[in-house]
N, CA, C and O atoms as CSV, one atom per row, in Angstrom:
chain,resi,resn,atom,element,x,y,z
A,1,UNK,N,N,-12.093,-5.450,139.514
A,1,UNK,CA,C,-10.642,-6.100,138.746
A,1,UNK,C,C,-10.135,-6.056,137.844
A,1,UNK,O,O,-10.694,-6.449,136.820
A,2,UNK,N,N,-8.574,-5.452,137.816
A,2,UNK,CA,C,-7.687,-5.190,136.894
A,2,UNK,C,C,-7.463,-5.936,136.440
A,2,UNK,O,O,-7.490,-7.118,136.785
A,3,UNK,N,N,-6.894,-5.011,134.647
A,3,UNK,CA,C,-7.003,-6.455,133.725
A,3,UNK,C,C,-5.222,-6.783,133.414
A,3,UNK,O,O,-4.290,-6.003,133.218
A,4,UNK,N,N,-5.280,-8.306,133.476
A,4,UNK,CA,C,-3.937,-8.323,133.459
A,4,UNK,C,C,-2.683,-7.746,132.671
A,4,UNK,O,O,-2.822,-7.545,131.464
A,5,UNK,N,N,-1.522,-7.480,133.254
A,5,UNK,CA,C,-0.535,-6.932,132.798
A,5,UNK,C,C,-0.074,-8.036,131.460
A,5,UNK,O,O,0.040,-9.242,131.683
A,6,UNK,N,N,0.209,-7.347,129.838
A,6,UNK,CA,C,0.609,-7.932,129.078
A,6,UNK,C,C,2.107,-7.488,128.916
A,6,UNK,O,O,2.620,-6.375,128.807
A,7,UNK,N,N,2.692,-8.934,128.941
A,7,UNK,CA,C,3.954,-8.866,129.055
A,7,UNK,C,C,5.071,-8.867,127.783
A,7,UNK,O,O,6.254,-8.526,127.773
A,8,UNK,N,N,4.193,-9.395,126.713
A,8,UNK,CA,C,4.968,-9.883,125.245
A,8,UNK,C,C,3.466,-9.760,124.516
A,8,UNK,O,O,2.380,-9.549,125.057
A,9,UNK,N,N,3.817,-9.989,122.923
A,9,UNK,CA,C,2.940,-10.515,122.037
A,9,UNK,C,C,2.671,-11.519,121.254
A,9,UNK,O,O,2.099,-11.615,120.168
A,10,UNK,N,N,3.339,-12.504,122.213
A,10,UNK,CA,C,3.751,-13.884,121.431
A,10,UNK,C,C,2.298,-14.621,121.122
A,10,UNK,O,O,1.275,-14.647,121.806
A,11,UNK,N,N,2.648,-15.313,119.606
A,11,UNK,CA,C,1.101,-15.575,119.360
A,11,UNK,C,C,1.394,-17.056,119.921
A,11,UNK,O,O,2.313,-17.832,119.659
A,12,UNK,N,N,0.353,-17.166,120.736
A,12,UNK,CA,C,0.545,-18.815,121.477
A,12,UNK,C,C,-0.248,-19.559,120.786
A,12,UNK,O,O,0.317,-20.643,120.643
A,13,UNK,N,N,-1.504,-19.559,120.154
A,13,UNK,CA,C,-1.819,-20.604,119.424
A,13,UNK,C,C,-2.409,-20.027,118.153
A,13,UNK,O,O,-3.206,-19.095,118.264
A,14,UNK,N,N,-2.049,-20.558,116.793
A,14,UNK,CA,C,-3.219,-20.418,115.499
A,14,UNK,C,C,-3.611,-21.317,115.031
A,14,UNK,O,O,-3.043,-22.406,114.960
A,15,UNK,N,N,-4.803,-20.987,114.567
A,15,UNK,CA,C,-6.177,-21.923,114.171
A,15,UNK,C,C,-6.322,-21.675,112.898
A,15,UNK,O,O,-7.401,-21.147,112.630
A,16,UNK,N,N,-5.177,-21.988,111.459
A,16,UNK,CA,C,-5.321,-21.325,110.267
A,16,UNK,C,C,-6.104,-22.531,109.509
A,16,UNK,O,O,-5.946,-23.739,109.689
A,17,UNK,N,N,-6.746,-22.057,108.859
A,17,UNK,CA,C,-7.796,-23.071,107.904
A,17,UNK,C,C,-6.725,-23.922,107.110
A,17,UNK,O,O,-5.647,-23.646,106.583
A,18,UNK,N,N,-7.602,-25.266,107.269
A,18,UNK,CA,C,-6.961,-26.629,106.261
A,18,UNK,C,C,-7.850,-27.340,105.566
A,18,UNK,O,O,-9.045,-27.183,105.814
A,19,UNK,N,N,-7.511,-28.074,104.763
A,19,UNK,CA,C,-8.601,-29.339,104.377
A,19,UNK,C,C,-9.043,-29.925,105.295
A,19,UNK,O,O,-8.473,-30.408,106.273
A,20,UNK,N,N,-10.441,-29.897,104.914
A,20,UNK,CA,C,-11.466,-30.588,106.454
A,20,UNK,C,C,-11.524,-29.977,107.241
A,20,UNK,O,O,-12.081,-30.429,108.241
A,21,UNK,N,N,-11.062,-28.767,107.273
A,21,UNK,CA,C,-11.256,-27.779,108.446
A,21,UNK,C,C,-11.069,-25.949,107.502
A,21,UNK,O,O,-10.077,-25.231,107.627
A,22,UNK,N,N,-12.038,-25.683,106.827
A,22,UNK,CA,C,-11.902,-24.343,106.394
A,22,UNK,C,C,-12.090,-23.050,106.525
A,22,UNK,O,O,-11.835,-22.138,105.739
A,23,UNK,N,N,-12.783,-23.028,108.092
A,23,UNK,CA,C,-12.572,-21.492,109.163
A,23,UNK,C,C,-12.991,-22.145,110.093
A,23,UNK,O,O,-13.786,-23.072,110.248
A,24,UNK,N,N,-12.084,-21.286,110.950
A,24,UNK,CA,C,-12.521,-21.052,112.748
A,24,UNK,C,C,-12.845,-19.761,112.823
A,24,UNK,O,O,-12.381,-18.901,112.074
A,25,UNK,N,N,-13.513,-19.594,113.567
A,25,UNK,CA,C,-14.546,-18.649,114.120
A,25,UNK,C,C,-14.461,-18.235,115.650
A,25,UNK,O,O,-13.716,-18.668,116.528
A,26,UNK,N,N,-15.534,-17.187,115.705
A,26,UNK,CA,C,-15.373,-16.891,117.155
A,26,UNK,C,C,-15.485,-17.825,117.994
A,26,UNK,O,O,-15.937,-18.909,117.623
A,27,UNK,N,N,-15.044,-17.582,119.503
A,27,UNK,CA,C,-14.803,-18.517,120.637
A,27,UNK,C,C,-14.493,-17.168,121.865
A,27,UNK,O,O,-14.500,-15.938,121.824
A,28,UNK,N,N,-14.272,-18.072,122.763
A,28,UNK,CA,C,-14.304,-17.563,124.426
A,28,UNK,C,C,-13.654,-18.297,125.426
A,28,UNK,O,O,-13.778,-19.513,125.572
A,29,UNK,N,N,-12.812,-17.403,126.260
A,29,UNK,CA,C,-11.986,-18.010,127.070
A,29,UNK,C,C,-12.863,-17.949,128.390
A,29,UNK,O,O,-13.825,-17.204,128.582
A,30,UNK,N,N,-12.204,-19.112,129.470
A,30,UNK,CA,C,-12.633,-19.452,130.793
A,30,UNK,C,C,-11.542,-19.741,131.748
A,30,UNK,O,O,-10.750,-20.674,131.617
A,31,UNK,N,N,-11.546,-19.155,132.410
A,31,UNK,CA,C,-10.316,-19.873,133.568
A,31,UNK,C,C,-11.065,-21.106,134.360
A,31,UNK,O,O,-12.203,-20.914,134.789
A,32,UNK,N,N,-10.501,-22.205,134.523
A,32,UNK,CA,C,-10.878,-23.237,134.979
A,32,UNK,C,C,-10.626,-23.325,136.854
A,32,UNK,O,O,-9.945,-22.420,137.338
A,33,UNK,N,N,-11.125,-24.288,137.698
A,33,UNK,CA,C,-10.864,-24.407,139.186
A,33,UNK,C,C,-9.321,-24.430,139.263
A,33,UNK,O,O,-8.688,-23.752,140.072
A,34,UNK,N,N,-8.728,-25.321,138.295
A,34,UNK,CA,C,-7.532,-25.532,138.718
A,34,UNK,C,C,-6.239,-24.749,138.189
A,34,UNK,O,O,-5.050,-25.041,138.312
A,35,UNK,N,N,-6.845,-23.678,137.569
A,35,UNK,CA,C,-6.081,-22.585,136.790
A,35,UNK,C,C,-5.242,-22.468,135.309
A,35,UNK,O,O,-4.518,-21.665,134.721
A,36,UNK,N,N,-5.920,-24.011,135.082
A,36,UNK,CA,C,-5.867,-23.480,133.423
A,36,UNK,C,C,-6.912,-22.973,132.640
A,36,UNK,O,O,-7.873,-22.582,133.302
A,37,UNK,N,N,-6.993,-22.879,131.584
A,37,UNK,CA,C,-7.002,-21.609,130.577
A,37,UNK,C,C,-7.757,-22.623,129.693
A,37,UNK,O,O,-7.138,-23.485,129.070
A,38,UNK,N,N,-9.941,-22.445,129.613
A,38,UNK,CA,C,-10.073,-23.294,128.660
A,38,UNK,C,C,-10.537,-21.893,127.098
A,38,UNK,O,O,-10.726,-20.686,127.249
A,39,UNK,N,N,-10.570,-22.450,126.189
A,39,UNK,CA,C,-10.695,-21.442,125.223
A,39,UNK,C,C,-11.756,-22.358,124.140
A,39,UNK,O,O,-11.296,-23.300,123.495
A,40,UNK,N,N,-13.227,-21.950,124.035
A,40,UNK,CA,C,-13.699,-22.789,123.090
A,40,UNK,C,C,-14.129,-21.782,122.159
A,40,UNK,O,O,-14.442,-20.616,122.397
A,41,UNK,N,N,-14.087,-22.643,120.631
A,41,UNK,CA,C,-14.379,-21.823,119.145
A,41,UNK,C,C,-15.216,-22.425,118.506
A,41,UNK,O,O,-15.576,-23.518,118.942
A,42,UNK,N,N,-15.685,-22.008,117.504
A,42,UNK,CA,C,-16.666,-22.893,116.170
A,42,UNK,C,C,-15.294,-23.336,115.564
A,42,UNK,O,O,-14.277,-22.672,115.763
A,43,UNK,N,N,-15.300,-24.441,114.844
A,43,UNK,CA,C,-14.340,-25.226,114.248
A,43,UNK,C,C,-15.319,-25.461,112.931
A,43,UNK,O,O,-16.408,-25.980,113.173
A,44,UNK,N,N,-15.044,-25.149,111.680
A,44,UNK,CA,C,-16.031,-25.679,110.556
A,44,UNK,C,C,-14.852,-26.797,110.233
A,44,UNK,O,O,-13.634,-26.894,110.381
A,45,UNK,N,N,-16.095,-27.690,109.633
A,45,UNK,CA,C,-15.262,-29.231,108.723
A,45,UNK,C,C,-16.329,-29.262,107.877
A,45,UNK,O,O,-17.509,-28.964,108.064
A,46,UNK,N,N,-15.472,-29.854,106.472
A,46,UNK,CA,C,-15.718,-30.195,105.385
A,46,UNK,C,C,-15.533,-29.016,104.377
A,46,UNK,O,O,-14.521,-28.348,104.590
A,47,UNK,N,N,-16.275,-28.641,103.364
A,47,UNK,CA,C,-15.410,-27.878,102.359
A,47,UNK,C,C,-15.914,-26.463,102.623
A,47,UNK,O,O,-15.226,-25.520,102.231
A,48,UNK,N,N,-16.807,-26.294,103.116
A,48,UNK,CA,C,-17.194,-24.913,102.887
A,48,UNK,C,C,-17.185,-23.895,104.191
A,48,UNK,O,O,-17.646,-24.197,105.291
A,49,UNK,N,N,-16.515,-22.517,103.822
A,49,UNK,CA,C,-16.878,-21.838,105.363
A,49,UNK,C,C,-17.917,-21.364,105.238
A,49,UNK,O,O,-17.985,-20.923,106.386
A,50,UNK,N,N,-18.684,-21.113,104.867
A,50,UNK,CA,C,-20.237,-20.268,104.981
A,50,UNK,C,C,-20.527,-20.312,106.325
A,50,UNK,O,O,-19.904,-21.021,107.115
A,51,UNK,N,N,-21.543,-19.510,106.658
A,51,UNK,CA,C,-22.116,-19.240,107.804
A,51,UNK,C,C,-22.866,-20.121,108.330
A,51,UNK,O,O,-22.853,-20.265,109.552
A,52,UNK,N,N,-23.782,-20.995,107.413
A,52,UNK,CA,C,-24.475,-21.718,107.628
A,52,UNK,C,C,-24.056,-23.347,107.401
A,52,UNK,O,O,-24.865,-24.272,107.476
A,53,UNK,N,N,-22.593,-23.491,107.102
A,53,UNK,CA,C,-22.613,-24.803,107.112
A,53,UNK,C,C,-21.752,-25.237,108.359
A,53,UNK,O,O,-21.524,-24.567,109.367
A,54,UNK,N,N,-21.177,-26.959,107.953
A,54,UNK,CA,C,-20.745,-27.642,109.302
A,54,UNK,C,C,-19.554,-27.156,110.037
A,54,UNK,O,O,-18.479,-26.721,109.626
A,55,UNK,N,N,-20.087,-27.369,111.398
A,55,UNK,CA,C,-20.010,-26.777,112.550
A,55,UNK,C,C,-19.834,-27.195,113.729
A,55,UNK,O,O,-20.815,-27.314,114.463
A,56,UNK,N,N,-18.612,-27.498,114.159
A,56,UNK,CA,C,-19.094,-28.012,115.824
A,56,UNK,C,C,-17.834,-26.727,116.779
A,56,UNK,O,O,-17.123,-25.801,116.389
A,57,UNK,N,N,-18.070,-27.254,117.913
A,57,UNK,CA,C,-17.586,-26.690,118.806
A,57,UNK,C,C,-16.407,-27.315,119.656
A,57,UNK,O,O,-16.583,-28.159,120.534
A,58,UNK,N,N,-15.187,-26.793,119.284
A,58,UNK,CA,C,-13.761,-26.834,119.665
A,58,UNK,C,C,-13.275,-26.663,121.065
A,58,UNK,O,O,-13.912,-25.902,121.794
A,59,UNK,N,N,-12.302,-27.234,121.492
A,59,UNK,CA,C,-11.559,-26.390,122.636
A,59,UNK,C,C,-10.101,-26.911,122.651
A,59,UNK,O,O,-9.571,-27.980,122.350
A,60,UNK,N,N,-9.600,-25.530,123.201
A,60,UNK,CA,C,-7.752,-25.582,123.460
A,60,UNK,C,C,-8.065,-25.135,124.736
A,60,UNK,O,O,-8.882,-24.296,125.115
A,61,UNK,N,N,-6.836,-26.228,125.668
A,61,UNK,CA,C,-6.674,-25.458,126.986
A,61,UNK,C,C,-5.278,-25.270,127.109
A,61,UNK,O,O,-4.413,-25.721,126.358
A,62,UNK,N,N,-5.142,-24.629,128.028
A,62,UNK,CA,C,-3.425,-23.859,128.496
A,62,UNK,C,C,-3.232,-24.181,130.087
A,62,UNK,O,O,-3.709,-23.495,130.991
A,63,UNK,N,N,-2.508,-25.259,130.241
A,63,UNK,CA,C,-2.246,-25.309,131.637
A,63,UNK,C,C,-0.615,-24.524,132.522
A,63,UNK,O,O,-0.152,-24.712,133.646
A,64,UNK,N,N,-0.192,-23.708,131.452
A,64,UNK,CA,C,0.908,-22.548,131.809
A,64,UNK,C,C,0.476,-21.403,131.524
A,64,UNK,O,O,1.120,-20.631,130.814
A,65,UNK,N,N,-0.827,-21.080,132.100
A,65,UNK,CA,C,-1.073,-19.466,131.960
A,65,UNK,C,C,-1.314,-18.634,130.862
A,65,UNK,O,O,-1.354,-17.404,130.842
A,66,UNK,N,N,-1.499,-19.572,129.794
A,66,UNK,CA,C,-1.743,-18.972,128.492
A,66,UNK,C,C,-0.491,-18.979,127.532
A,66,UNK,O,O,-0.752,-18.975,126.328
A,67,UNK,N,N,0.577,-18.989,127.836
A,67,UNK,CA,C,1.868,-19.673,127.230
A,67,UNK,C,C,1.803,-20.601,126.011
A,67,UNK,O,O,2.355,-20.514,124.915
A,68,UNK,N,N,0.851,-21.641,126.594
A,68,UNK,CA,C,0.772,-22.765,125.234
A,68,UNK,C,C,-0.668,-23.305,125.026
A,68,UNK,O,O,-1.437,-23.075,125.959
A,69,UNK,N,N,-0.964,-23.710,124.391
A,69,UNK,CA,C,-2.321,-24.524,124.107
A,69,UNK,C,C,-2.401,-25.528,123.545
A,69,UNK,O,O,-2.053,-25.489,122.365
A,70,UNK,N,N,-2.828,-26.720,124.039
A,70,UNK,CA,C,-3.475,-28.043,123.243
A,70,UNK,C,C,-4.260,-28.233,123.002
A,70,UNK,O,O,-4.984,-27.946,123.956
A,71,UNK,N,N,-5.031,-28.744,121.939
A,71,UNK,CA,C,-6.325,-29.385,121.704
A,71,UNK,C,C,-7.410,-30.395,122.605
A,71,UNK,O,O,-7.034,-31.466,123.083
A,72,UNK,N,N,-8.654,-29.928,122.736
A,72,UNK,CA,C,-8.923,-31.167,123.970
A,72,UNK,C,C,-10.187,-31.865,123.156
A,72,UNK,O,O,-10.216,-31.561,121.964
A,73,UNK,N,N,-11.017,-32.568,123.518
A,73,UNK,CA,C,-11.913,-33.216,122.487
A,73,UNK,C,C,-13.298,-31.949,122.253
A,73,UNK,O,O,-13.631,-30.979,122.934
A,74,UNK,N,N,-13.784,-32.474,121.095
A,74,UNK,CA,C,-15.113,-31.261,121.160
A,74,UNK,C,C,-16.014,-31.146,122.288
A,74,UNK,O,O,-16.560,-31.985,123.004
A,75,UNK,N,N,-16.022,-29.744,122.247
A,75,UNK,CA,C,-17.112,-29.696,123.454
A,75,UNK,C,C,-18.044,-29.888,123.452
A,75,UNK,O,O,-18.660,-30.336,124.419
A,76,UNK,N,N,-18.690,-29.520,121.949
A,76,UNK,CA,C,-20.260,-29.879,121.583
A,76,UNK,C,C,-20.347,-29.885,120.056
A,76,UNK,O,O,-19.877,-29.021,119.315
A,77,UNK,N,N,-21.053,-31.043,119.672
A,77,UNK,CA,C,-20.787,-31.637,118.478
A,77,UNK,C,C,-22.534,-31.168,117.718
A,77,UNK,O,O,-23.527,-31.535,118.347
A,78,UNK,N,N,-22.731,-30.316,116.294
A,78,UNK,CA,C,-23.566,-30.416,115.771
A,78,UNK,C,C,-24.614,-31.221,115.744
A,78,UNK,O,O,-25.780,-30.898,115.968
A,79,UNK,N,N,-24.063,-32.636,115.375
A,79,UNK,CA,C,-24.875,-33.698,115.081
A,79,UNK,C,C,-25.773,-34.241,116.359
A,79,UNK,O,O,-26.787,-34.937,116.295
A,80,UNK,N,N,-25.053,-33.679,117.650
A,80,UNK,CA,C,-25.989,-34.377,118.711
A,80,UNK,C,C,-27.463,-33.661,118.828
A,80,UNK,O,O,-28.316,-34.258,119.486
A,81,UNK,N,N,-27.856,-32.178,118.105
A,81,UNK,CA,C,-28.683,-32.001,117.525
A,81,UNK,C,C,-29.723,-32.245,116.470
A,81,UNK,O,O,-30.844,-31.785,116.256
A,82,UNK,N,N,-28.944,-33.141,115.879
A,82,UNK,CA,C,-29.228,-33.266,114.164
A,82,UNK,C,C,-29.436,-32.165,113.440
A,82,UNK,O,O,-30.430,-31.943,112.750
A,83,UNK,N,N,-28.256,-31.283,113.629
A,83,UNK,CA,C,-28.151,-30.419,113.089
A,83,UNK,C,C,-26.930,-29.994,112.133
A,83,UNK,O,O,-26.241,-31.007,112.261
A,84,UNK,N,N,-26.185,-29.136,111.230
A,84,UNK,CA,C,-25.026,-29.595,111.201
A,84,UNK,C,C,-24.208,-28.281,111.711
A,84,UNK,O,O,-22.988,-28.374,111.845
A,85,UNK,N,N,-24.874,-27.067,111.992
A,85,UNK,CA,C,-24.372,-26.085,112.760
A,85,UNK,C,C,-24.573,-25.704,114.029
A,85,UNK,O,O,-25.755,-25.460,114.273
A,86,UNK,N,N,-23.732,-25.552,115.032
A,86,UNK,CA,C,-23.936,-25.131,115.836
A,86,UNK,C,C,-22.459,-23.896,116.522
A,86,UNK,O,O,-21.299,-24.296,116.419
A,87,UNK,N,N,-22.755,-22.450,117.179
A,87,UNK,CA,C,-21.800,-21.460,116.603
A,87,UNK,C,C,-22.192,-20.700,118.189
A,87,UNK,O,O,-22.709,-21.149,119.212
A,88,UNK,N,N,-21.639,-19.279,117.783
A,88,UNK,CA,C,-21.800,-18.149,118.897
A,88,UNK,C,C,-21.175,-18.720,119.992
A,88,UNK,O,O,-22.030,-18.498,120.849
A,89,UNK,N,N,-20.174,-19.369,120.629
A,89,UNK,CA,C,-19.547,-19.872,122.025
A,89,UNK,C,C,-19.550,-18.787,122.965
A,89,UNK,O,O,-19.161,-17.623,122.865
A,90,UNK,N,N,-20.185,-19.568,124.095
A,90,UNK,CA,C,-19.931,-18.290,125.437
A,90,UNK,C,C,-19.642,-19.236,126.762
A,90,UNK,O,O,-20.352,-20.074,127.317
A,91,UNK,N,N,-18.560,-18.848,126.988
A,91,UNK,CA,C,-18.400,-19.728,128.431
A,91,UNK,C,C,-18.583,-18.685,129.520
A,91,UNK,O,O,-18.324,-17.499,129.315
A,92,UNK,N,N,-19.032,-19.142,130.676
A,92,UNK,CA,C,-19.517,-18.395,131.879
A,92,UNK,C,C,-19.467,-19.235,133.141
A,92,UNK,O,O,-19.971,-20.358,133.156
A,93,UNK,N,N,-18.910,-18.749,134.122
A,93,UNK,CA,C,-18.799,-19.167,135.198
A,93,UNK,C,C,-20.043,-18.725,136.559
A,93,UNK,O,O,-19.915,-17.737,137.282
A,94,UNK,N,N,-20.883,-19.452,136.620
A,94,UNK,CA,C,-22.374,-19.169,137.353
A,94,UNK,C,C,-21.577,-18.969,138.699
A,94,UNK,O,O,-20.414,-19.342,138.854
A,95,UNK,N,N,-22.583,-18.135,139.954
A,95,UNK,CA,C,-22.151,-17.424,140.734
A,95,UNK,C,C,-22.143,-19.068,141.767
A,95,UNK,O,O,-21.433,-19.091,142.773
A,96,UNK,N,N,-22.719,-19.936,141.503
A,96,UNK,CA,C,-23.028,-21.315,142.029
A,96,UNK,C,C,-21.665,-21.959,141.928
A,96,UNK,O,O,-21.484,-22.969,142.607
A,97,UNK,N,N,-20.404,-21.381,140.956
A,97,UNK,CA,C,-18.820,-22.020,140.417
A,97,UNK,C,C,-18.791,-22.748,139.727
A,97,UNK,O,O,-17.692,-23.277,139.557
A,98,UNK,N,N,-19.973,-23.238,138.893
A,98,UNK,CA,C,-20.380,-24.391,137.716
A,98,UNK,C,C,-20.270,-23.519,136.574
A,98,UNK,O,O,-20.852,-22.434,136.554
A,99,UNK,N,N,-19.583,-23.917,135.661
A,99,UNK,CA,C,-19.243,-23.605,133.763
A,99,UNK,C,C,-19.529,-24.503,133.436
A,99,UNK,O,O,-19.439,-25.729,133.506
A,100,UNK,N,N,-20.149,-23.248,132.796
A,100,UNK,CA,C,-21.390,-23.524,131.416
A,100,UNK,C,C,-21.069,-22.950,130.669
A,100,UNK,O,O,-20.721,-21.773,130.757
A,101,UNK,N,N,-21.112,-24.150,128.968
A,101,UNK,CA,C,-20.964,-23.477,127.759
A,101,UNK,C,C,-22.261,-23.336,127.203
A,101,UNK,O,O,-23.116,-24.221,127.189
A,102,UNK,N,N,-22.407,-21.895,126.627
A,102,UNK,CA,C,-23.720,-21.540,125.923
A,102,UNK,C,C,-23.733,-21.574,124.196
A,102,UNK,O,O,-22.882,-20.783,123.790
A,103,UNK,N,N,-24.313,-22.129,123.286
A,103,UNK,CA,C,-24.072,-21.859,122.453
A,103,UNK,C,C,-25.739,-21.777,121.201
A,103,UNK,O,O,-26.834,-22.145,121.625
A,104,UNK,N,N,-25.624,-21.450,120.304
A,104,UNK,CA,C,-26.528,-21.318,119.559
A,104,UNK,C,C,-26.489,-22.629,118.196
A,104,UNK,O,O,-25.591,-22.831,117.378
A,105,UNK,N,N,-27.796,-23.339,118.364
A,105,UNK,CA,C,-28.058,-24.451,117.473
A,105,UNK,C,C,-28.824,-23.545,116.359
A,105,UNK,O,O,-29.547,-22.568,116.557
A,106,UNK,N,N,-28.503,-24.073,115.294
A,106,UNK,CA,C,-28.820,-22.876,114.009
A,106,UNK,C,C,-29.826,-24.459,112.851
A,106,UNK,O,O,-29.263,-25.295,112.144
A,107,UNK,N,N,-30.964,-24.347,113.040
A,107,UNK,CA,C,-31.619,-25.067,111.863
A,107,UNK,C,C,-32.650,-24.593,110.939
A,107,UNK,O,O,-33.805,-24.779,111.321
A,108,UNK,N,N,-32.500,-24.070,109.900
A,108,UNK,CA,C,-32.947,-23.551,108.851
A,108,UNK,C,C,-32.762,-22.127,109.150
A,108,UNK,O,O,-31.632,-21.639,109.154
A,109,UNK,N,N,-33.870,-21.395,109.415
A,109,UNK,CA,C,-33.873,-20.034,109.882
A,109,UNK,C,C,-33.888,-19.787,110.952
A,109,UNK,O,O,-33.525,-18.670,111.322
A,110,UNK,N,N,-34.331,-20.781,111.875
A,110,UNK,CA,C,-34.370,-20.687,113.123
A,110,UNK,C,C,-33.334,-21.224,114.178
A,110,UNK,O,O,-32.762,-22.270,113.870
A,111,UNK,N,N,-33.050,-20.698,115.270
A,111,UNK,CA,C,-32.021,-20.627,115.990
A,111,UNK,C,C,-32.633,-21.171,117.564
A,111,UNK,O,O,-33.760,-20.899,117.977
A,112,UNK,N,N,-31.528,-22.054,118.366
A,112,UNK,CA,C,-31.888,-21.954,119.424
A,112,UNK,C,C,-30.865,-22.014,120.431
A,112,UNK,O,O,-29.818,-22.551,120.070
A,113,UNK,N,N,-30.939,-21.481,121.902
A,113,UNK,CA,C,-29.902,-21.580,122.291
A,113,UNK,C,C,-29.850,-22.652,123.307
A,113,UNK,O,O,-30.844,-22.810,124.015
A,114,UNK,N,N,-28.700,-23.491,123.483
A,114,UNK,CA,C,-28.436,-24.367,124.590
A,114,UNK,C,C,-27.309,-23.769,125.385
A,114,UNK,O,O,-26.598,-22.765,125.340
A,115,UNK,N,N,-27.487,-24.984,126.234
A,115,UNK,CA,C,-26.105,-24.631,127.781
A,115,UNK,C,C,-26.093,-26.323,128.018
A,115,UNK,O,O,-26.960,-27.197,128.032
A,116,UNK,N,N,-24.566,-26.282,128.202
A,116,UNK,CA,C,-23.866,-27.482,128.516
A,116,UNK,C,C,-23.341,-27.283,130.077
A,116,UNK,O,O,-22.752,-26.232,130.326
A,117,UNK,N,N,-23.502,-28.099,130.970
A,117,UNK,CA,C,-22.917,-28.162,132.343
A,117,UNK,C,C,-21.790,-29.041,132.253
A,117,UNK,O,O,-21.773,-30.239,131.972
A,118,UNK,N,N,-20.665,-28.106,132.589
A,118,UNK,CA,C,-18.751,-28.527,132.993
A,118,UNK,C,C,-19.468,-30.026,134.179
A,118,UNK,O,O,-20.484,-29.993,134.873
A,119,UNK,N,N,-18.472,-31.164,134.004
A,119,UNK,CA,C,-18.743,-32.095,134.487
A,119,UNK,C,C,-17.576,-32.173,135.891
A,119,UNK,O,O,-16.724,-31.285,135.920
A,120,UNK,N,N,-17.569,-33.162,136.942
A,120,UNK,CA,C,-16.481,-32.378,137.633
A,120,UNK,C,C,-15.421,-31.946,137.622
A,120,UNK,O,O,-14.943,-31.263,138.528
A,121,UNK,N,N,-14.647,-32.389,136.205
A,121,UNK,CA,C,-13.280,-32.284,136.202
A,121,UNK,C,C,-13.324,-31.149,134.901
A,121,UNK,O,O,-12.238,-30.937,134.360
A,122,UNK,N,N,-14.659,-30.333,134.320
A,122,UNK,CA,C,-14.231,-29.253,133.929
A,122,UNK,C,C,-13.913,-29.409,132.531
A,122,UNK,O,O,-14.109,-28.503,131.721
A,123,UNK,N,N,-13.410,-30.576,132.213
A,123,UNK,CA,C,-12.605,-30.975,131.043
A,123,UNK,C,C,-13.781,-31.612,129.562
A,123,UNK,O,O,-13.563,-31.684,128.352
A,124,UNK,N,N,-14.901,-31.941,130.323
A,124,UNK,CA,C,-15.865,-32.056,129.508
A,124,UNK,C,C,-17.378,-31.603,130.223
A,124,UNK,O,O,-17.773,-31.429,131.376
A,125,UNK,N,N,-17.991,-31.517,128.816
A,125,UNK,CA,C,-20.006,-30.922,129.179
A,125,UNK,C,C,-20.722,-31.923,129.349
A,125,UNK,O,O,-20.307,-33.020,128.976
A,126,UNK,N,N,-21.844,-31.800,129.893
A,126,UNK,CA,C,-23.044,-32.864,130.198
A,126,UNK,C,C,-23.790,-32.760,128.806
A,126,UNK,O,O,-23.183,-32.561,127.754
A,127,UNK,N,N,-24.673,-32.858,128.863
A,127,UNK,CA,C,-25.996,-33.346,127.806
A,127,UNK,C,C,-26.033,-31.989,127.294
A,127,UNK,O,O,-25.358,-31.080,127.776
A,128,UNK,N,N,-27.005,-31.828,126.093
A,128,UNK,CA,C,-27.259,-30.228,126.011
A,128,UNK,C,C,-28.705,-29.902,126.963
A,128,UNK,O,O,-29.550,-30.746,127.263
A,129,UNK,N,N,-28.715,-28.872,127.225
A,129,UNK,CA,C,-30.205,-28.038,127.734
A,129,UNK,C,C,-30.711,-26.987,126.955
A,129,UNK,O,O,-30.029,-25.971,126.824
A,130,UNK,N,N,-32.133,-27.113,126.262
A,130,UNK,CA,C,-32.451,-25.987,125.876
A,130,UNK,C,C,-32.606,-24.621,126.618
A,130,UNK,O,O,-33.347,-24.699,127.598
A,131,UNK,N,N,-32.085,-23.408,126.379
A,131,UNK,CA,C,-32.755,-22.742,127.316
A,131,UNK,C,C,-34.042,-21.679,126.456
A,131,UNK,O,O,-35.096,-21.115,126.750
A,132,UNK,N,N,-33.044,-21.883,125.109
A,132,UNK,CA,C,-33.891,-20.219,124.361
A,132,UNK,C,C,-34.657,-20.617,122.977
A,132,UNK,O,O,-34.165,-20.625,121.849
A,133,UNK,N,N,-35.697,-20.873,123.275
A,133,UNK,CA,C,-36.285,-21.781,121.444
A,133,UNK,C,C,-37.571,-22.435,121.803
A,133,UNK,O,O,-38.027,-22.691,122.917
A,134,UNK,N,N,-38.064,-22.652,120.599
A,134,UNK,CA,C,-39.635,-23.667,120.780
A,134,UNK,C,C,-38.896,-24.946,120.902
A,134,UNK,O,O,-37.873,-25.137,120.244
A,135,UNK,N,N,-39.419,-25.908,121.790
A,135,UNK,CA,C,-39.508,-27.162,121.847
A,135,UNK,C,C,-40.472,-27.654,120.921
A,135,UNK,O,O,-41.484,-27.031,120.601
A,136,UNK,N,N,-40.071,-29.053,120.390
A,136,UNK,CA,C,-40.868,-29.386,119.277
A,136,UNK,C,C,-41.612,-30.123,119.547
A,136,UNK,O,O,-42.404,-30.540,118.701
């Protein structure tokens, strides 16, 4: 596959830290079936930006081939796992065409890998499924 041609260097979305959002971190892009582009990233909340502090997975979506992006509802919340930090976002299109969100759930010094499968409209993800880690 040939890489897309870069036409300009315009900044189409900025995610600077702000009060209540001290850090935004790693993310991943995936093209959706309708042609839009989803960007999932780690969005810290609270007052601290340390690696193990409060963090959920947020999303931005572009309906104009990446020229502009707008916010989506949270893609995954740490509170769904009873922890304060989820991170290391990866969006993947499976061979069967389904979109999957992978991420790490941090609990103390242990981490577990979870996935969520996209619903039919690909704008929301289903319940977390444990991929790697010990079940309690």
